[in-house]
C-alpha positions in Angstrom: -9.3 44.0 -0.7 -9.3 41.0 -3.1 -6.4 42.3 -5.1 -4.3 42.6 -1.9 -5.0 39.0 -1.0 -4.3 37.7 -4.5 -1.0 39.6 -4.6 0.0 38.4 -1.2 -0.6 34.8 -2.3 1.5 35.2 -5.4 4.4 36.7 -3.5 4.6 33.8 -1.1 5.7 31.4 -3.8 4.6 27.8 -4.3 6.0 26.5 -1.0 3.1 27.6 1.2 0.6 26.1 -1.3 2.5 22.8 -1.3 2.6 22.7 2.5 -1.2 23.4 2.7 -1.8 20.6 0.1 0.4 18.2 2.2 -1.5 19.1 5.4 -4.8 18.3 3.7 -3.5 14.9 2.6 -2.3 14.2 6.1 -5.7 15.1 7.5 -7.4 12.8 5.1 -5.1 10.0 6.0 -5.4 10.3 9.7 -9.2 10.9 9.8 -10.4 8.7 6.9 -8.0 6.2 5.5 -6.2 5.0 8.6 -9.4 4.3 10.7 -10.9 2.3 7.8 -7.7 0.2 7.5 -7.7 -0.4 11.3 -11.4 -1.4 11.2 -10.8 -3.8 8.3 -7.8 -5.3 10.1 -9.8 -5.8 13.4 -12.7 -7.4 11.4 -10.3 -9.8 9.7 -8.7 -10.7 13.1 -12.2 -11.3 14.5 -13.1 -13.6 11.7 -9.9 -15.5 12.0 -10.6 -16.1 15.7 -14.1 -17.5 15.2 -14.7 -20.8 17.0 -17.5 -23.3 17.4 -20.1 -22.4 20.0 -19.7 -18.6 19.6 -22.8 -16.6 19.5 -22.6 -14.3 16.5 -24.5 -11.7 14.5 -24.4 -11.7 10.7 -24.2 -8.5 8.6 -27.9 -9.0 7.9 -28.7 -8.9 11.6 -29.3 -12.7 12.1 -28.4 -14.0 15.5 -27.2 -17.6 16.0 -24.5 -19.9 17.3 -21.6 -21.3 15.2 -21.9 -25.1 15.0 -19.5 -25.8 12.1 -16.7 -24.1 10.2 -14.7 -24.5 7.0 -12.1 -22.3 5.5 -14.5 -19.9 3.9 -17.9 -20.8 5.3 -19.6 -21.2 8.7 -22.8 -23.0 9.7 -25.0 -21.0 12.1 -27.8 -22.5 14.1 -30.5 -19.9 14.4 -33.2 -22.1 16.1 -33.4 -25.6 17.4 -32.4 -27.7 14.3 -32.4 -24.8 11.9 -28.9 -24.4 10.4 -27.9 -21.9 7.8 -24.6 -21.7 5.9 -22.9 -18.3 5.5 -19.6 -17.0 4.1 -17.2 -16.1 6.9 -17.2 -12.6 5.6 -21.0 -12.3 6.5 -20.2 -12.6 10.2 -20.3 -9.1 11.6 -19.7 -9.4 15.4 -20.0 -11.5 18.4 -23.4 -11.4 20.1 -23.5 -10.3 23.7 -24.7 -12.7 26.4 -27.6 -10.4 27.2 -28.9 -10.6 23.6 -28.8 -14.4 23.5 -30.7 -15.0 26.8 -34.0 -16.7 26.1 -37.1 -15.3 27.8 -38.6 -17.6 30.5 -41.7 -19.2 29.0 
């Protein structure tokens, strides 16, 4: 059975092998490379649209409000009077309103 399969593969020439290789490259592009590029583009767009007063989450999971911004850095207020400076690239996402609500004390 194996010799029949090997002979059939050799008789087909190199064209089917090239087509299969090209198909594998396309699958990798559409399922791995393209989504990563899109995510990076969306993340860059989000960081460019940051503004004072936004509630954000850093890549380390720290929640706070943007109080100042420069070209490469942002100042995040995490508690009353506690301000930390981060690189813009450390801002992961916008915090939802539900996460930022303070419990009634």
